[in-house]
C-alpha angles and dihedrals in degrees: 000000000000090000090054092048093047090059091054120032120227107271130202116274093022113128128228140181122243127185118265127188093219106034095026089227130032129195121234137171124230107245096189135025112270114233103177098286126146091245129061115203108222138180114212123217091255090057096259117141117225134187101211117196112228140179111232088223094053112037124178115275116263121244119239120246113268089247089069096046117106095027121166091232123044090210088066088071112104094215108049114197141113099276092048091051093046093048093048091051091048093052093048096044106035100033108023093033092227113146099186127071132165122231102185106290092352126091109212110207119193116201106237094192086221137089110256126195094232103099105065126121089260089061090048092052090046092057095039111108094006125124116247097246095048097071136045115278111279140152086245090058090056091046091049091049091052092046093047094049090048092052094043101041101026087230127136117251136204132200110203112201114187140159141120124290112294095021094110103257096142093049092048092050090047092053092048091053091046090054092054091047091052102044097040103045112161123230093232126096094237093098091215091166092058091050092051091052091043090063090069099067091048096049090044091052094052098030107034130076142169115268132175088263102040137022092212105032119169108232094192139043119251133194112189115194110202111199125213133192128223091280089056093246124138113260101166148319143230130208131209122189132202135202106346110204096241094171089071089070091068103024137036128175122234115298091013131110139213120248114312095242092069093056092044089054094048091048089056096042094110093059114107096241091056101043093095088063088068094219130155136182121323090252089068096065128072094217093056103038103051094097091057096233120071097178130075115210111249094012123113107201094190092054090046089054090056090050092048092053091048091055090048088055093045089056090054096252107148127231093253090054091050091049091051089055091049090049091056092047091050090048090055090053092050090046089057089058094050111121112202093248141110118283097005110185095210090053090054092051090047092054092043093053094048097038094241132147106257097210094054093048090049091048097051095041088062101032137051127211116223118193119199131174093265106030148003118241129193108211123191116232128225119249094259089048091050092050089050090050090050092050092046089054091050091050091047093051093047093048091052091046091051092050091046092053091049089049092052091047089054090050090052090051095048118121134207100217130075120277111239100180138340142207117214122207113201116198104184137155118264128226109307133198123171137168088265116030121189141169094304094054090046092056092043093052091045089056090048091052089057092046092047091053091051089047094051092050092048093050090047090049093050091050091050092048091050092052093047092047091053092041093240118156107261119226121186112255120214110233134166112272112197095189091112090059091048090049090051090056106036108019124105109294088009127139096279095046092049089050093052090046092053091048090058092058115094093225099031115148138185090246094055091049092049091050090055089053091052092049095048103041113021109108088358102073118037091206093063123070141172116228113243096226101038138062095186099060142063132200128223123193102226124187090260104037146324113284127195115211126199109223093210113122094002092124095043093050092045093049092046089183135157122205112274097242092053088050089053091050091049091049090056086059091043090236105129144351140209127301140186136225114324091217092051095049092046092050092050093047090047090051091053090047093053090047089054094046093049089054092055137060105257128218118191131218116182114194116207127198106218096197141357096233093067091235116161115255095350113143119210105189095197094054093043097050090047090057093043089057092046099047099050100250094120090045088057090050091049093051091048093047092054092063129023107316098171115070127179131178115235092247092052092048092048092050096045100042101030086112089068093055125097124234090253092053092047090054091067114101097211106078092191092059091045090057091051093050092048094049093049088054098044100040113035095185102083090192089073093071142022131206115229130184095270104001143049114229118212130191120233114294098018096100089050089052091050090048089053091051090048092049091048090051092049091046090049090050091049090050091052091050091046090048094055095042093048090045091052091048092048092048091050091049091046093052091048091050091044092054091048090049091051092052091050090048092051091054093050094045092049095240092131106063134164090289089061090050091050089052091053091050091048090051093056094042094050090047090052093050094047091050091051091050091049092051091050093050091046093053091048092049092050091049092051091047091050094052093044093049090046092052092049092047093051092048091051090049093052091050092050091048093053092049090050092052091048090053091052091052091048091049094053093043093051090046091053092049091048092051092049091050090049092052092051091050091048092052091049093048090047091057091048092049094049092046090051092048091051089053092052092044093051091047090056089047089055091051093050100042113096127226091265111115132196117243108267093222090067093065126046121211090251091055092049093051090049091050090051091053092049092049091049091050092047092052097044095047114094100223112059091210089074088051090054092051092052089049091056089051088053090053090053091064093052124087108283094214092065103042107030101084096042095045094053093052094050101038099094093046093050093051092054092048092047091052091054092045089050090062092049093049091051088055091050091052089063090062095058094111091060097064101076094118092065095065094095091060094065097105094048090051092053091050091051091051092054091049090051093052090053092050093049093056089065095053127085123244095248093057090046091053093049090048091050090052092051091046092062091051092047091047091054090049095051102040094098089050090051091050093051093046091048091054093052095045096046100046111138120177110356119249114213128207099218094251133116116215116215137164122246091241090055093061094094091048090050093054092043096051099034100041117009100040100031113119109199096193110100093006101061093069093066097042132089110247111278096008094154088051092052091048090052091050092050088055089049089053090053092053089047092051090054089051087228107152095183093051092049094046092049092050094048094047092046092049094049093045090048091053090048091049096049090048091050093048092049099035091138097043108099095191093050092048091048091049095051094041087057093047094045090054091047091049090049091049091050091053089052097041094053097034094101093240112138096226090061096041098061095100098036123116120235092260092049090053088053089055094060119126111269109189113029139052109219098182090118091056089047089060091049091049090049090055090048090050091051090051092049091047092053092049089045091054092046091054092049091047093048091051097047101034096080088055099049103077096038091044103042103024109026102030113090104217090171102068117218094028100097123175098193119136135178113285133201137220092314098069122198110258096217116074126205093235095047105129092193093056117114119251136190088268089059090056093049092047091051091049090049091051091052092047096047092047092051092048093045091053091052098248113175111264091233090054090048089054091051092050092049090049090053091049093049090050089054091048092051095043096047092046093047093046090051090048090054090053098044114069091180089065096054100094137114093251092051089051089057091050092050092048090051092050091049089054089055089055092049091050089052090054091051092047091053093043090242099124090114093054092092087238091122091058091058088063092056096098090052091045091051091048090053089049091049090055092053102040123095112263110194117083136057091252089055089054092050091048091052090050092052100040101043096065094137093055122077122234091253091054095048092050091046092055092046092049091046096048107128124189114227095201135025089253090072121073129219120245107261119233090237091059091048089052090051092053091045091053090054092047095050091088092060116102096203130131122295091215116114100199128062115235104251090186092061114122124200114231109267122221122192108217119217111239118175114231112245092202117103110229090220091062099048114112127194117235115232090233088071090067092221099135091135090070116093123206111225 
């Protein structure tokens, strides 16, 4: 830092940081240019002037520009040092209410001591698939990065969560595991993810306790290894634990509690299943009442017990196993109440619960067995020794129970398959230092030394890889190496080895061990010290701070032994076994942990406790900076600051600092070369930056300098604009004043006399007269125009009326001529028909007459000719009665002697037959128009008639009369046949019934060709909408007409199953889903339209009403089809959402549709994934094109317009929700300029709706929350009236969302101002009366209720034709 400052002297108005005893660091402004003096004149923020003594070689650190304050990544700060880090965290946490911040590869998590709505499933889905730098810092972002690297690189990952007690480690680890369980759900029914999450409540119940710093403090370290298969789905997990705080079982400090499980058990003691444990309230037991307060505010121990038992059951641990655990826990509580006395009731309960012999337990609690080489001695113990033995036994039992529970949890989480990769989540205690530090703090700090070493090496390695990747010269960076401290603790003859050695000695004591430490390390190792005022302590210089340890109880806690005879008694009850040195086991488990971490890619989460009072969003600078120093955050900053901490891609630099480039530089095509030329010109010292392959590396302070140059250029430009505008305004004002002055001067000088006044009056009078004349002429012109236009209109009307009347006359005339022609044709056809029928009748008479002939002498030739004429007349006449009368006249001319007797006997019979035949002939006359085809046979018929007359002359009268009698009978028999043959012969254009005939065995072929194999692309253009649905319904009508229930049921079931199958087979094909959604709706509408129900028949034609189903009610199938349509619609929406969702954020949020209004700011280690010059990036045009594709496909497939509107409304809701959710999670997007860009993009969407005539689809209303958010980003946010306007205008945003946007508002330039906390509080006070949701994120999975409108088909079933491409030739149109 001093090097940077030496190159540029402290200038006036620059701001610096100076140390402060209260706030750690205080901001001040330089009041006078610094010229190397010993005193720096400063002006504090409260207005106080200060002469601050300085060393020219070590000047105060500079403060970053306000534009860089509040960054997501601390490495984005131009000046990297402790005060800058502390100030950035304070701004983000206390003012913006953001608890997560990146510091290079570390996620810094501040405990808000308040429930925040940022952990729901909607947040998880928002971070899923996103790159780490694209979203605001979050534990989910770290989890997603680990999951993505595991899937991409097939390499194991670790998330290391550390921090002191109360910092939120357990919660952070829990959320990370929940993220993995949500995004990697397996398709099996084993619910492995739920089991993995269920392990947390159990381990927290038996391993967490209330401390003075935290109500749910983890008193053990835990490494959970979550296993994944090749599809990156969870298949199991395994848990390893470290250093359980066993001493808490028998001792708790004031205001602390024992482990939660004891209080849960006592709270449930009155339940029937726990009565045999003989428990009472927690105040009745020594081990649960030591802290003085057995209740945690806001915690229900009985409800927690229910939850604990549920998780036991979820893991497959049976009731009897759970009860065994509770027995052991109850026994420990009773053991704590044992008074070393005869007949102790608690001792009896203890032995009863564990199945032990009471006398033996009592004996060995009070006596100790000493074995020597020559004899065995039983030695009584003093009361304190007996109490220590009792407590040691309780600790031993609980430790074994804890390990046993963890073992059973691991068994429940075991998996049968092969582990492909894993992600480990380490929840471990951070560096601890208390007023009194003992063995536990020593082990904890030893573990943190090992983790810090691993962290330093990893950071160093990443820096080196980045430099090598960008081909930047690598210079060794000096960083703190804590290997000497680790050697002091674990090397040969180190602290741990000396401790184990002392524990092996029969008479080893803490004092002897401490004396060995003094002898070995004082004045020999600079990291080990002896306190001046104590002979029972030692001091170790850790990486974070110096820690003084009390040697008391070190040996006892390391031995962790129970007397041998008590161990034997416990083994008889199968309660616990043997164990070794605590220090040795911890060191071996720590070694395995470090080996695992070194084999994985680590991700770091450092949890910070902002204050000790657990107040929400209160920032205690002293406590925070202490933890920052201890957790390695500042070490990361220091390593980054020594090299090139600020890194920009060439495109980002070009976009941000293009304003500093000259016209000549901007004319170059190669942007990379332009950046190099500009930097050489702006920063002469080439050591302050390096050019990599894709990035420019800057030393600390250079970005701030460039920002200052940019701001100066913008300010200079603003000044120029202001200068010209103000000059124009002043000139305009000056000219107006000058003219006024001239007028006044003229008055005073007498230049304007009465003549001038007369001229003015004349001017106004002449103007008045001219205006009156103009108005008169105008009115006259309008009147003339009105009459002329009226005359033309009336003339046009008369002409149209005459033409209309002429057309009516022509119509009637042409109709009369057409009717007359038709009548002539009908008469002609009638004659032809009757002639043809006579021919056929006479032919049949010929066939039926026998060979018998009448004597020729009975009939003369004249009589025969007359008979022929009568017969011809009888046949050609329409009524057969006339024919009968003529026949009787004929009989009158015959000899009476021959016919009289026969005629009388047959008269009555003939008259009856003639009457029947008369009816038939009348029916035949109605079919005259159908005999046009027989016209060509006229000549043949005439020839046949002449032949028949000749033949009749040779027959006798009696045969003729018998034949005539038979002819009537034959005619009556064959009339139906004539009618049928006439119909077939005279068929003109065919009339269809709107049915399709098919055979039962062709049903499978019908479903296969019409549904399963049908490819709509290329065919759908030439089809009527819903043609397959209409074909199916015509087949349904055929089955209904046959009244065949089995046939109809089989067809409906096959059709529905076929639709389901084709949708399942093409579940990712949008066009196929659109096609079958349309056809399913059309089929459903056809079933309704032709159901016969009045409500669906209102718009039917007469013919459509005739086509209704007659025999079956298909309402049940309508319901099934409706369910199928809903399922297809949901899948249809999902496909559209999946296709458009990747485009939404890049197109609406990131794409800058308003060119020249860029919202890009300096970024840190976590670079944004999307680059400005990325040609493959989605734009707003991409979104509109995708929407147009959806719309055109839906319309092409004949989807109902109302259904199209509902689908578009659903898509627009998704667009608004995804964009708004991303805005909530991206602080860098919450700026005024970004609000303008969003508003512009929304206008494009509204124009699209208007263009597609979808403005009434309510899709625009779904964008209202996003539109209000864009307005909120642009509106002024300073005064009370602004707050009231925000309250009134932002009605579609919840209070949580409004406050989130206000807190996240980020100025892009120094001209913009941050939203002050006081203004946020004003708005929040106004919003408190709202009763809206407390959820921050919108539910992107929400689906509006779909309704399928009934629309009657306009297509007549009789007119529908089947294309040959359907391959349905086996269907027959009826």
